[in-house]
KOLDOPA-741002 format. One line per field, with one value per residue (C-alpha): residue in three letters; residue number from 1; x, y negated, z. Coordinates in nm, 2 decimals, always signed. Layout:
# residues N
mardo	ALA/... .
marvo	NUM/... .
px	X/... .
py	Y/... .
pz	Z/... .
END
This chain:
# residues 328
mardo	MET/SER/ALA/PRO/PRO/MET/ALA/HIS/HIS/ARG/GLN/LEU/SER/HIS/ALA/VAL/LEU/VAL/ILE/GLU/LEU/VAL/ALA/ASP/GLU/ARG/GLY/ILE/LEU/LEU/ARG/ARG/ASP/ALA/LEU/ALA/MET/GLY/ILE/ASP/ASP/ASN/ALA/LEU/GLN/ARG/ALA/LEU/ARG/GLY/GLY/PHE/ILE/VAL/ARG/ILE/ARG/GLN/GLY/ALA/TYR/ALA/LEU/ARG/ASP/ILE/TRP/GLU/HIS/ALA/MET/PRO/GLN/ASP/ARG/HIS/SER/LEU/LEU/LEU/SER/ALA/VAL/ARG/LYS/GLN/TYR/ASP/ASP/THR/VAL/ALA/ALA/SER/HIS/VAL/SER/ALA/CYS/ILE/GLU/GLN/GLY/GLY/PRO/THR/TRP/GLY/LEU/ASP/LEU/SER/SER/VAL/HIS/VAL/THR/SER/LEU/ASP/GLY/SER/SER/GLU/ARG/ASN/GLN/GLY/LYS/VAL/VAL/HIS/HIS/ARG/GLY/ALA/CYS/ARG/ALA/ASP/ASP/LEU/THR/ARG/ASP/ASP/PHE/GLY/TRP/ILE/THR/ALA/PRO/THR/ARG/THR/ALA/LEU/ASP/THR/ALA/SER/ILE/ALA/PRO/GLN/GLU/PRO/ALA/VAL/ALA/VAL/LEU/ASP/TRP/PHE/ILE/GLN/SER/GLY/LEU/THR/THR/ARG/THR/GLN/LEU/GLU/GLN/GLY/PHE/ALA/GLY/MET/LYS/HIS/TRP/PRO/ASP/THR/LEU/ALA/LEU/HIS/ARG/VAL/LEU/GLN/LEU/THR/ASP/GLY/TYR/ALA/GLU/SER/VAL/GLY/GLU/THR/ARG/THR/ARG/LEU/LEU/LEU/ARG/ARG/GLN/ARG/ILE/PRO/ALA/PRO/ILE/PRO/GLN/LEU/GLU/ILE/ARG/HIS/PRO/SER/GLY/ARG/VAL/ALA/GLY/ARG/VAL/ASP/PHE/ALA/TRP/PRO/GLU/ARG/ARG/VAL/MET/LEU/GLU/PHE/ASP/GLY/MET/GLN/LYS/TYR/HIS/ARG/PHE/ARG/ARG/PRO/GLY/GLU/SER/ILE/GLU/GLU/MET/VAL/ILE/ARG/GLU/LYS/GLN/ARG/GLU/ASP/LEU/LEU/ARG/GLU/LEU/THR/GLY/TRP/LEU/MET/ILE/ARG/LEU/VAL/TRP/VAL/ASP/LEU/ASP/TYR/PRO/GLN/ARG/THR/ALA/ASP/ARG/ILE/LEU/ARG/GLY/PHE/ALA/ARG/ALA/ALA .
marvo	1/2/3/4/5/6/7/8/9/10/11/12/13/14/15/16/17/18/19/20/21/22/23/24/25/26/27/28/29/30/31/32/33/34/35/36/37/38/39/40/41/42/43/44/45/46/47/48/49/50/51/52/53/54/55/56/57/58/59/60/61/62/63/64/65/66/67/68/69/70/71/72/73/74/75/76/77/78/79/80/81/82/83/84/85/86/87/88/89/90/91/92/93/94/95/96/97/98/99/100/101/102/103/104/105/106/107/108/109/110/111/112/113/114/115/116/117/118/119/120/121/122/123/124/125/126/127/128/129/130/131/132/133/134/135/136/137/138/139/140/141/142/143/144/145/146/147/148/149/150/151/152/153/154/155/156/157/158/159/160/161/162/163/164/165/166/167/168/169/170/171/172/173/174/175/176/177/178/179/180/181/182/183/184/185/186/187/188/189/190/191/192/193/194/195/196/197/198/199/200/201/202/203/204/205/206/207/208/209/210/211/212/213/214/215/216/217/218/219/220/221/222/223/224/225/226/227/228/229/230/231/232/233/234/235/236/237/238/239/240/241/242/243/244/245/246/247/248/249/250/251/252/253/254/255/256/257/258/259/260/261/262/263/264/265/266/267/268/269/270/271/272/273/274/275/276/277/278/279/280/281/282/283/284/285/286/287/288/289/290/291/292/293/294/295/296/297/298/299/300/301/302/303/304/305/306/307/308/309/310/311/312/313/314/315/316/317/318/319/320/321/322/323/324/325/326/327/328 .
px	+3.87/+3.51/+3.21/+3.05/+2.73/+2.50/+2.65/+2.59/+2.23/+2.18/+2.34/+2.12/+1.80/+1.88/+1.95/+1.63/+1.43/+1.57/+1.53/+1.16/+1.12/+1.31/+1.16/+0.87/+0.51/+0.59/+0.89/+1.16/+1.48/+1.74/+2.10/+2.12/+1.82/+1.96/+2.29/+2.10/+1.93/+2.26/+2.24/+2.59/+2.69/+2.80/+2.44/+2.30/+2.52/+2.41/+2.05/+2.13/+2.31/+2.04/+1.78/+1.58/+1.63/+1.73/+1.93/+1.71/+1.96/+2.26/+2.17/+1.82/+1.68/+1.34/+1.21/+1.26/+0.91/+0.75/+0.98/+0.96/+0.58/+0.55/+0.45/+0.67/+0.45/+0.46/+0.84/+0.86/+0.65/+0.86/+1.18/+1.03/+0.94/+1.31/+1.44/+1.19/+1.30/+1.67/+1.63/+1.36/+1.20/+1.48/+1.30/+0.94/+0.82/+0.76/+0.70/+0.63/+0.67/+0.42/+0.18/+0.20/+0.14/-0.16/-0.31/-0.24/-0.18/+0.15/+0.12/+0.42/+0.60/+0.96/+0.93/+1.30/+1.40/+1.21/+1.18/+1.22/+1.25/+1.50/+1.35/+1.67/+1.84/+2.10/+2.21/+2.23/+2.36/+2.13/+2.24/+2.12/+1.79/+1.70/+1.65/+1.69/+1.51/+1.57/+1.27/+1.10/+0.81/+0.54/+0.33/+0.05/+0.29/+0.34/+0.13/+0.20/+0.10/+0.17/+0.54/+0.64/+0.64/+0.49/+0.40/+0.04/-0.17/-0.16/+0.22/+0.25/+0.05/+0.25/+0.59/+0.50/+0.38/+0.69/+0.92/+0.68/+0.62/+0.33/+0.05/+0.13/+0.16/-0.19/-0.32/-0.18/-0.34/-0.67/-0.67/-0.59/-0.87/-1.12/-1.03/-1.11/-0.76/-0.71/-0.88/-0.78/-0.77/-0.53/-0.31/-0.29/-0.21/+0.06/+0.21/+0.23/+0.48/+0.68/+0.70/+1.06/+1.18/+1.38/+1.18/+0.86/+0.90/+0.65/+0.42/+0.21/+0.12/+0.03/-0.21/-0.37/-0.44/-0.59/-0.97/-1.02/-1.32/-1.13/-1.19/-0.90/-0.57/-0.74/-1.00/-0.72/-0.53/-0.85/-0.92/-0.57/-0.59/-0.91/-0.74/-0.42/-0.63/-0.83/-1.16/-1.42/-1.42/-1.68/-1.88/-1.72/-1.92/-2.26/-2.56/-2.83/-3.17/-3.50/-3.81/-3.90/-3.57/-3.41/-3.05/-3.01/-2.63/-2.33/-2.09/-1.73/-1.76/-2.05/-2.12/-2.50/-2.51/-2.35/-2.55/-2.24/-2.11/-1.78/-1.66/-1.31/-1.30/-1.03/-1.00/-0.98/-1.33/-1.46/-1.31/-1.43/-1.79/-1.81/-2.07/-1.99/-1.97/-2.01/-1.78/-1.61/-1.85/-2.15/-2.02/-1.96/-2.32/-2.46/-2.25/-2.39/-2.74/-2.65/-2.52/-2.83/-3.05/-2.84/-2.86/-3.24/-3.29/-3.08/-3.07/-2.70/-2.41/-2.18/-1.80/-1.59/-1.21/-0.96/-0.59/-0.45/-0.66/-0.47/-0.14/-0.28/-0.42/-0.47/-0.65/-0.87/-0.94/-1.05/-1.28/-1.45/-1.49/-1.66/-1.88/-1.98/-2.06/-2.28/-2.47/-2.54 .
py	-2.64/-2.50/-2.73/-2.73/-2.51/-2.81/-2.92/-2.57/-2.58/-2.91/-2.79/-2.48/-2.68/-2.91/-2.62/-2.45/-2.76/-2.81/-2.44/-2.45/-2.74/-2.58/-2.23/-2.17/-2.09/-1.72/-1.79/-1.72/-1.93/-1.91/-2.00/-2.22/-2.42/-2.45/-2.58/-2.83/-2.97/-3.00/-2.68/-2.53/-2.17/-2.24/-2.36/-2.05/-1.83/-2.01/-1.95/-1.58/-1.54/-1.73/-1.48/-1.74/-1.59/-1.25/-1.18/-0.97/-0.96/-1.15/-1.52/-1.47/-1.51/-1.47/-1.63/-1.36/-1.38/-1.33/-1.04/-0.85/-0.85/-0.75/-0.40/-0.22/-0.32/-0.68/-0.67/-0.54/-0.83/-1.08/-0.94/-0.95/-1.31/-1.39/-1.20/-1.37/-1.71/-1.62/-1.49/-1.74/-1.66/-1.42/-1.12/-1.00/-0.82/-0.46/-0.10/-0.05/-0.42/-0.52/-0.25/-0.39/-0.75/-0.64/-0.47/-0.11/+0.19/+0.24/+0.60/+0.81/+0.52/+0.42/+0.06/+0.03/-0.17/-0.41/-0.36/-0.62/-0.59/-0.81/-1.05/-1.21/-0.89/-0.89/-0.57/-0.63/-0.36/-0.23/-0.40/-0.57/-0.38/-0.47/-0.22/-0.37/-0.22/-0.27/-0.21/-0.38/-0.60/-0.66/-0.97/-0.79/-0.62/-0.95/-1.20/-1.46/-1.51/-1.78/-1.68/-1.62/-1.33/-0.99/-0.69/-0.67/-0.40/-0.14/-0.16/-0.18/+0.14/+0.33/+0.20/+0.29/+0.63/+0.70/+0.68/+0.82/+1.18/+1.34/+1.29/+0.92/+0.86/+1.00/+0.80/+0.48/+0.55/+0.64/+0.32/+0.09/+0.25/+0.25/-0.12/-0.22/-0.35/-0.10/+0.18/+0.53/+0.43/+0.14/+0.37/+0.62/+0.35/+0.21/+0.55/+0.60/+0.32/+0.44/+0.82/+0.81/+0.59/+0.71/+0.84/+0.90/+1.28/+1.37/+1.08/+1.27/+1.53/+1.26/+1.11/+1.44/+1.47/+1.12/+1.08/+0.73/+0.83/+0.84/+0.54/+0.61/+0.79/+1.04/+1.12/+1.16/+1.40/+1.59/+1.64/+1.76/+2.00/+2.15/+2.19/+2.35/+2.59/+2.69/+2.58/+2.51/+2.14/+1.94/+1.64/+1.33/+1.03/+1.21/+0.99/+1.15/+1.00/+0.98/+1.15/+0.80/+0.78/+0.52/+0.60/+0.72/+0.75/+0.88/+1.16/+1.18/+1.54/+1.78/+2.13/+2.11/+2.47/+2.58/+2.34/+2.19/+1.83/+1.70/+1.37/+1.25/+1.04/+0.78/+0.45/+0.29/+0.40/+0.27/-0.07/-0.08/-0.01/-0.20/-0.47/-0.82/-0.82/-0.44/-0.25/+0.08/+0.26/+0.11/+0.20/+0.56/+0.59/+0.45/+0.69/+0.98/+0.86/+0.85/+1.20/+1.32/+1.16/+1.32/+1.66/+1.62/+1.52/+1.80/+2.08/+2.10/+2.17/+1.87/+1.93/+1.65/+1.63/+1.40/+1.32/+1.61/+1.86/+1.76/+1.88/+2.24/+2.31/+2.69/+2.65/+2.37/+2.57/+2.87/+2.64/+2.51/+2.86/+2.96/+2.66/+2.79/+3.13/+2.98/+2.76/+3.03 .
pz	+2.39/+2.36/+2.41/+2.75/+2.80/+2.79/+2.46/+2.32/+2.44/+2.27/+1.95/+1.95/+2.02/+1.73/+1.50/+1.60/+1.54/+1.20/+1.11/+1.21/+0.97/+0.68/+0.71/+0.48/+0.58/+0.62/+0.85/+0.58/+0.56/+0.29/+0.37/+0.06/+0.18/+0.53/+0.39/+0.18/+0.49/+0.68/+0.88/+0.85/+0.90/+1.26/+1.34/+1.18/+1.39/+1.70/+1.61/+1.54/+1.87/+2.05/+1.92/+1.73/+1.38/+1.23/+0.92/+0.69/+0.40/+0.27/+0.26/+0.40/+0.75/+0.92/+1.24/+1.50/+1.66/+1.32/+1.21/+1.54/+1.54/+1.18/+1.08/+0.82/+0.54/+0.64/+0.69/+0.33/+0.21/+0.41/+0.26/-0.09/-0.03/+0.05/-0.25/-0.49/-0.36/-0.41/-0.76/-0.87/-1.21/-1.33/-1.17/-1.13/-0.81/-0.93/-0.83/-0.46/-0.38/-0.64/-0.51/-0.16/-0.28/-0.48/-0.18/-0.27/-0.04/+0.13/+0.26/+0.16/-0.01/+0.08/+0.22/+0.32/+0.00/-0.22/-0.59/-0.87/-1.25/-1.43/-1.68/-1.81/-1.93/-1.66/-1.49/-1.12/-0.88/-0.61/-0.29/+0.02/+0.04/-0.32/-0.60/-0.94/-1.24/-1.60/-1.83/-2.12/-2.01/-2.27/-2.25/-2.06/-1.82/-1.63/-1.44/-1.18/-0.82/-0.56/-0.54/-0.90/-1.15/-1.06/-1.27/-1.38/-1.20/-1.47/-1.49/-1.11/-1.06/-1.32/-1.20/-0.84/-0.93/-1.13/-0.82/-0.55/-0.44/-0.61/-0.35/-0.28/-0.65/-0.72/-0.42/-0.58/-0.92/-0.76/-0.56/-0.85/-1.06/-0.77/-0.69/-1.04/-1.11/-1.39/-1.57/-1.67/-2.03/-1.95/-1.75/-2.03/-2.28/-2.05/-2.00/-2.37/-2.39/-2.09/-2.12/-2.25/-1.97/-1.67/-1.37/-1.57/-1.64/-1.37/-1.43/-1.69/-1.43/-1.18/-1.44/-1.49/-1.11/-1.09/-1.11/-0.97/-0.75/-0.42/-0.20/+0.04/+0.06/+0.28/+0.01/-0.25/-0.03/+0.05/-0.32/-0.39/-0.09/-0.24/-0.57/-0.43/-0.22/-0.52/-0.37/-0.64/-0.75/-0.57/-0.70/-0.57/-0.43/-0.46/-0.38/-0.16/-0.21/-0.02/-0.18/-0.31/-0.50/-0.28/-0.19/+0.16/+0.15/-0.04/+0.06/-0.03/-0.18/-0.23/-0.35/-0.42/-0.53/-0.21/+0.01/+0.16/+0.18/+0.31/+0.44/+0.52/+0.84/+0.88/+1.05/+0.71/+0.63/+0.96/+0.91/+0.55/+0.64/+0.97/+0.97/+1.10/+1.48/+1.50/+1.73/+1.64/+1.89/+1.72/+1.38/+1.49/+1.63/+1.30/+1.10/+1.32/+1.24/+0.87/+0.88/+1.06/+0.79/+0.51/+0.66/+0.72/+0.35/+0.20/+0.46/+0.37/+0.60/+0.67/+0.71/+0.84/+0.80/+0.97/+0.90/+1.10/+0.90/+0.59/+0.75/+0.78/+0.43/+0.47/+0.80/+0.66/+0.34/+0.56/+0.75/+0.43/+0.30/+0.63/+0.58/+0.24/+0.39/+0.67/+0.43/+0.18 .
END
Protein backbone atom coordinates (compact mmCIF):
# COMPACT_ATOMS: atom_id res chain seq x y z
CA MET A 1 0.00 0.00 0.00
CA SER A 2 1.40 3.44 -0.94
CA ALA A 3 1.86 6.16 1.61
CA PRO A 4 -0.90 8.81 1.83
CA PRO A 5 -0.26 12.16 0.05
CA MET A 6 0.46 13.97 3.33
CA ALA A 7 3.13 11.42 4.18
CA HIS A 8 4.72 11.88 0.75
CA HIS A 9 4.72 15.64 1.30
CA ARG A 10 6.39 15.27 4.68
CA GLN A 11 8.99 12.90 3.22
CA LEU A 12 9.75 15.31 0.38
CA SER A 13 9.98 18.27 2.74
CA HIS A 14 12.40 16.37 4.95
CA ALA A 15 14.52 15.30 1.95
CA VAL A 16 14.58 18.87 0.63
CA LEU A 17 15.69 20.21 4.01
CA VAL A 18 18.53 17.71 4.29
CA ILE A 19 19.56 18.22 0.65
CA GLU A 20 19.82 21.98 1.22
CA LEU A 21 22.15 21.28 4.13
CA VAL A 22 24.27 18.74 2.24
CA ALA A 23 24.57 20.63 -1.09
CA ASP A 24 27.73 22.71 -1.36
CA GLU A 25 27.88 26.49 -1.67
CA ARG A 26 27.38 26.25 -5.44
CA GLY A 27 24.29 24.07 -5.12
CA ILE A 28 25.98 20.79 -6.10
CA LEU A 29 25.09 17.52 -4.40
CA LEU A 30 26.84 14.19 -4.94
CA ARG A 31 24.91 10.95 -4.42
CA ARG A 32 27.73 9.58 -2.26
CA ASP A 33 27.48 12.58 0.09
CA ALA A 34 23.70 12.29 0.23
CA LEU A 35 23.91 8.60 1.16
CA ALA A 36 26.49 9.38 3.84
CA MET A 37 24.03 11.85 5.37
CA GLY A 38 21.16 9.35 5.39
CA ILE A 39 19.44 10.51 2.18
CA ASP A 40 18.66 7.31 0.29
CA ASP A 41 17.94 6.90 -3.42
CA ASN A 42 14.19 7.00 -2.79
CA ALA A 43 14.53 10.43 -1.20
CA LEU A 44 16.64 11.64 -4.12
CA GLN A 45 14.00 10.39 -6.54
CA ARG A 46 11.29 12.24 -4.61
CA ALA A 47 13.36 15.41 -4.80
CA LEU A 48 13.85 14.88 -8.53
CA ARG A 49 10.15 14.28 -9.18
CA GLY A 50 9.28 17.21 -6.96
CA GLY A 51 11.38 19.50 -9.13
CA PHE A 52 13.78 20.48 -6.35
CA ILE A 53 16.95 19.05 -7.91
CA VAL A 54 18.14 18.05 -11.40
CA ARG A 55 20.53 15.26 -12.29
CA ILE A 56 23.47 16.78 -14.16
CA ARG A 57 25.42 13.55 -14.58
CA GLN A 58 25.59 10.10 -13.01
CA GLY A 59 25.85 10.48 -9.27
CA ALA A 60 25.65 14.28 -9.32
CA TYR A 61 22.77 16.72 -8.83
CA ALA A 62 22.26 20.47 -8.74
CA LEU A 63 19.58 22.55 -7.04
CA ARG A 64 17.04 23.23 -9.79
CA ASP A 65 16.69 26.97 -9.17
CA ILE A 66 20.44 27.45 -9.51
CA TRP A 67 20.76 25.22 -12.58
CA GLU A 68 17.81 26.65 -14.48
CA HIS A 69 18.94 30.25 -14.02
CA ALA A 70 22.55 29.51 -14.99
CA MET A 71 23.96 30.54 -18.37
CA PRO A 72 25.69 27.83 -20.46
CA GLN A 73 29.11 28.92 -19.22
CA ASP A 74 27.93 28.76 -15.62
CA ARG A 75 26.32 25.35 -16.14
CA HIS A 76 29.63 24.10 -17.47
CA SER A 77 31.34 25.41 -14.36
CA LEU A 78 28.77 23.74 -12.12
CA LEU A 79 29.17 20.42 -13.94
CA LEU A 80 32.94 20.72 -13.65
CA SER A 81 32.61 21.36 -9.93
CA ALA A 82 30.67 18.10 -9.55
CA VAL A 83 33.18 16.13 -11.61
CA ARG A 84 36.14 17.47 -9.66
CA LYS A 85 34.46 16.46 -6.41
CA GLN A 86 33.78 12.99 -7.80
CA TYR A 87 37.34 12.40 -9.00
CA ASP A 88 39.10 14.31 -6.20
CA ASP A 89 42.82 14.83 -6.88
CA THR A 90 43.15 12.10 -9.52
CA VAL A 91 42.36 14.62 -12.28
CA ALA A 92 43.08 18.23 -13.13
CA ALA A 93 40.55 20.53 -14.77
CA SER A 94 41.94 21.21 -18.22
CA HIS A 95 41.30 22.42 -21.77
CA VAL A 96 38.02 24.33 -22.20
CA SER A 97 37.04 23.77 -18.56
CA ALA A 98 40.26 25.26 -17.22
CA CYS A 99 39.91 28.14 -19.69
CA ILE A 100 36.49 28.99 -18.24
CA GLU A 101 37.71 28.69 -14.65
CA GLN A 102 40.59 31.05 -15.40
CA GLY A 103 38.26 33.64 -16.92
CA GLY A 104 39.01 33.01 -20.59
CA PRO A 105 36.69 33.61 -23.54
CA THR A 106 34.09 31.01 -24.50
CA TRP A 107 33.06 32.18 -27.97
CA GLY A 108 33.09 29.27 -30.41
CA LEU A 109 34.01 26.68 -27.77
CA ASP A 110 32.00 23.51 -27.15
CA LEU A 111 30.69 23.76 -23.58
CA SER A 112 28.61 20.58 -23.64
CA SER A 113 31.21 18.44 -21.84
CA VAL A 114 33.79 19.20 -19.18
CA HIS A 115 37.45 18.34 -19.70
CA VAL A 116 39.88 16.80 -17.23
CA THR A 117 43.39 15.41 -17.54
CA SER A 118 44.26 12.24 -15.66
CA LEU A 119 47.03 12.59 -13.09
CA ASP A 120 47.23 8.98 -11.93
CA GLY A 121 47.94 7.31 -15.26
CA SER A 122 44.49 5.77 -15.51
CA SER A 123 42.69 5.60 -18.84
CA GLU A 124 39.06 6.57 -18.28
CA ARG A 125 36.48 6.36 -21.04
CA ASN A 126 34.70 9.54 -22.05
CA GLN A 127 31.25 9.30 -20.53
CA GLY A 128 28.62 11.26 -18.70
CA LYS A 129 29.53 14.65 -20.20
CA VAL A 130 33.19 14.24 -19.22
CA VAL A 131 36.12 14.14 -21.67
CA HIS A 132 39.18 12.48 -20.17
CA HIS A 133 42.58 13.44 -21.55
CA ARG A 134 45.87 11.65 -21.09
CA GLY A 135 48.97 13.79 -21.41
CA ALA A 136 52.21 14.25 -19.55
CA CYS A 137 52.01 17.07 -17.03
CA ARG A 138 55.26 18.72 -16.07
CA ALA A 139 55.65 20.48 -12.75
CA ASP A 140 54.87 23.91 -14.19
CA ASP A 141 51.85 22.59 -16.13
CA LEU A 142 49.74 22.35 -12.97
CA THR A 143 48.52 24.64 -10.25
CA ARG A 144 45.75 24.55 -7.64
CA ASP A 145 42.66 26.62 -7.08
CA ASP A 146 39.94 26.40 -4.43
CA PHE A 147 38.62 23.14 -5.89
CA GLY A 148 41.76 21.13 -6.63
CA TRP A 149 44.21 20.66 -9.47
CA ILE A 150 43.91 22.70 -12.65
CA THR A 151 46.28 23.16 -15.55
CA ALA A 152 48.41 26.31 -15.37
CA PRO A 153 47.45 29.15 -17.75
CA THR A 154 50.05 28.45 -20.45
CA ARG A 155 49.09 24.78 -20.62
CA THR A 156 45.39 25.68 -20.45
CA ALA A 157 45.66 28.09 -23.38
CA LEU A 158 47.51 25.57 -25.55
CA ASP A 159 45.24 22.66 -24.62
CA THR A 160 42.13 24.69 -25.38
CA ALA A 161 43.49 26.01 -28.67
CA SER A 162 44.43 22.48 -29.74
CA ILE A 163 40.80 21.30 -29.72
CA ALA A 164 39.03 24.50 -30.82
CA PRO A 165 38.30 25.80 -34.32
CA GLN A 166 40.91 28.23 -35.59
CA GLU A 167 39.28 31.60 -34.80
CA PRO A 168 38.20 30.68 -31.25
CA ALA A 169 41.65 29.15 -30.71
CA VAL A 170 43.40 32.38 -31.69
CA ALA A 171 40.99 34.37 -29.51
CA VAL A 172 41.88 32.17 -26.53
CA LEU A 173 45.64 32.63 -27.01
CA ASP A 174 45.21 36.37 -27.56
CA TRP A 175 43.21 36.65 -24.34
CA PHE A 176 45.67 34.70 -22.21
CA ILE A 177 48.54 36.88 -23.43
CA GLN A 178 46.58 40.14 -23.09
CA SER A 179 45.44 39.21 -19.58
CA GLY A 180 49.03 38.69 -18.46
CA LEU A 181 48.52 35.02 -17.61
CA THR A 182 51.12 33.91 -20.14
CA THR A 183 53.47 35.27 -22.80
CA ARG A 184 54.12 34.39 -26.40
CA THR A 185 57.51 33.02 -25.40
CA GLN A 186 55.92 30.76 -22.79
CA LEU A 187 53.35 29.56 -25.32
CA GLU A 188 56.05 28.74 -27.85
CA GLN A 189 58.09 26.90 -25.22
CA GLY A 190 55.02 24.97 -24.11
CA PHE A 191 54.15 24.08 -27.69
CA ALA A 192 57.68 22.77 -28.28
CA GLY A 193 56.96 20.04 -25.75
CA MET A 194 53.51 19.25 -27.18
CA LYS A 195 53.89 19.34 -30.95
CA HIS A 196 53.96 15.55 -31.31
CA TRP A 197 50.83 15.06 -29.18
CA PRO A 198 47.40 14.28 -30.67
CA ASP A 199 45.21 17.27 -31.65
CA THR A 200 48.15 19.68 -31.95
CA LEU A 201 48.77 19.52 -35.70
CA ALA A 202 47.02 22.85 -36.36
CA LEU A 203 48.30 24.52 -33.20
CA HIS A 204 51.46 25.82 -34.86
CA ARG A 205 49.35 27.82 -37.32
CA VAL A 206 47.18 29.16 -34.50
CA LEU A 207 50.32 30.38 -32.72
CA GLN A 208 51.43 32.13 -35.90
CA LEU A 209 48.12 33.99 -36.06
CA THR A 210 48.26 35.11 -32.42
CA ASP A 211 49.59 38.56 -31.57
CA GLY A 212 48.33 39.13 -28.01
CA TYR A 213 47.20 42.72 -28.64
CA ALA A 214 43.48 42.03 -28.97
CA GLU A 215 41.49 42.99 -25.87
CA SER A 216 38.37 41.06 -26.88
CA VAL A 217 37.20 38.21 -29.08
CA GLY A 218 35.72 40.80 -31.41
CA GLU A 219 39.11 42.44 -31.90
CA THR A 220 40.73 39.08 -32.61
CA ARG A 221 38.06 38.26 -35.18
CA THR A 222 38.43 41.70 -36.75
CA ARG A 223 42.19 41.26 -37.13
CA LEU A 224 41.73 37.83 -38.72
CA LEU A 225 39.07 39.21 -41.08
CA LEU A 226 41.47 41.94 -42.23
CA ARG A 227 44.15 39.33 -42.83
CA ARG A 228 41.89 36.98 -44.78
CA GLN A 229 40.56 39.85 -46.91
CA ARG A 230 44.14 40.93 -47.68
CA ILE A 231 43.70 44.38 -46.21
CA PRO A 232 47.04 45.90 -45.20
CA ALA A 233 47.93 45.11 -41.60
CA PRO A 234 46.98 47.95 -39.23
CA ILE A 235 48.80 49.12 -36.11
CA PRO A 236 46.97 47.63 -33.12
CA GLN A 237 46.18 49.62 -29.97
CA LEU A 238 47.57 52.90 -31.33
CA GLU A 239 47.69 55.78 -28.84
CA ILE A 240 46.48 59.18 -30.04
CA ARG A 241 48.04 62.12 -28.22
CA HIS A 242 47.29 65.77 -27.57
CA PRO A 243 49.83 68.30 -28.92
CA SER A 244 51.23 68.38 -25.38
CA GLY A 245 52.02 64.67 -25.61
CA ARG A 246 49.28 63.61 -23.20
CA VAL A 247 47.38 60.53 -24.32
CA ALA A 248 43.90 61.40 -25.57
CA GLY A 249 42.84 57.85 -26.30
CA ARG A 250 43.70 54.58 -27.93
CA VAL A 251 42.14 52.96 -30.96
CA ASP A 252 41.87 49.25 -31.68
CA PHE A 253 43.42 49.52 -35.14
CA ALA A 254 44.88 52.33 -37.20
CA TRP A 255 46.44 52.97 -40.61
CA PRO A 256 48.20 56.32 -40.02
CA GLU A 257 49.49 56.50 -43.59
CA ARG A 258 45.91 56.13 -44.83
CA ARG A 259 44.44 58.44 -42.16
CA VAL A 260 41.97 55.77 -41.03
CA MET A 261 41.27 54.24 -37.62
CA LEU A 262 38.96 51.37 -36.75
CA GLU A 263 37.21 50.31 -33.57
CA PHE A 264 35.29 47.15 -32.79
CA ASP A 265 32.22 47.87 -30.67
CA GLY A 266 30.90 45.10 -28.46
CA MET A 267 29.03 45.02 -25.18
CA GLN A 268 32.14 43.54 -23.57
CA LYS A 269 34.04 46.74 -24.33
CA TYR A 270 31.31 48.92 -22.89
CA HIS A 271 31.17 46.90 -19.70
CA ARG A 272 34.96 46.87 -19.40
CA PHE A 273 35.29 50.64 -19.66
CA ARG A 274 32.16 51.69 -17.80
CA ARG A 275 32.89 53.86 -14.80
CA PRO A 276 31.34 53.11 -11.41
CA GLY A 277 27.69 54.17 -11.41
CA GLU A 278 27.72 54.99 -15.12
CA SER A 279 24.82 53.82 -17.28
CA ILE A 280 25.27 52.29 -20.73
CA GLU A 281 23.73 55.45 -22.22
CA GLU A 282 26.23 57.66 -20.40
CA MET A 283 29.04 55.38 -21.50
CA VAL A 284 27.94 55.63 -25.15
CA ILE A 285 27.80 59.43 -24.96
CA ARG A 286 31.27 59.55 -23.43
CA GLU A 287 32.56 57.22 -26.14
CA LYS A 288 31.07 59.52 -28.81
CA GLN A 289 32.85 62.48 -27.23
CA ARG A 290 36.08 60.46 -27.21
CA GLU A 291 35.67 59.64 -30.90
CA ASP A 292 35.03 63.30 -31.74
CA LEU A 293 38.23 64.26 -29.91
CA LEU A 294 40.31 61.62 -31.71
CA ARG A 295 38.99 62.72 -35.11
CA GLU A 296 39.64 66.35 -34.21
CA LEU A 297 43.24 65.61 -33.17
CA THR A 298 44.08 63.44 -36.18
CA GLY A 299 41.73 64.45 -38.96
CA TRP A 300 41.35 60.72 -39.64
CA LEU A 301 38.27 58.77 -40.63
CA MET A 302 36.81 56.50 -37.93
CA ILE A 303 35.27 53.17 -38.95
CA ARG A 304 33.29 51.21 -36.40
CA LEU A 305 32.45 47.51 -36.63
CA VAL A 306 29.95 45.46 -34.64
CA TRP A 307 29.44 41.70 -34.32
CA VAL A 308 27.19 41.35 -37.36
CA ASP A 309 29.86 42.94 -39.59
CA LEU A 310 32.16 40.00 -38.85
CA ASP A 311 29.63 37.62 -40.40
CA TYR A 312 29.89 39.42 -43.77
CA PRO A 313 33.64 39.65 -44.38
CA GLN A 314 33.53 40.71 -48.05
CA ARG A 315 30.98 43.44 -47.40
CA THR A 316 32.96 44.65 -44.39
CA ALA A 317 36.24 44.62 -46.33
CA ASP A 318 34.64 46.66 -49.12
CA ARG A 319 33.44 49.18 -46.56
CA ILE A 320 36.95 49.55 -45.14
CA LEU A 321 38.47 49.95 -48.60
CA ARG A 322 35.90 52.66 -49.38
CA GLY A 323 36.98 54.33 -46.16
CA PHE A 324 40.59 54.27 -47.37
CA ALA A 325 39.50 55.92 -50.60
CA ARG A 326 37.49 58.65 -48.85
CA ALA A 327 40.28 59.47 -46.41
CA ALA A 328 42.96 59.65 -49.10
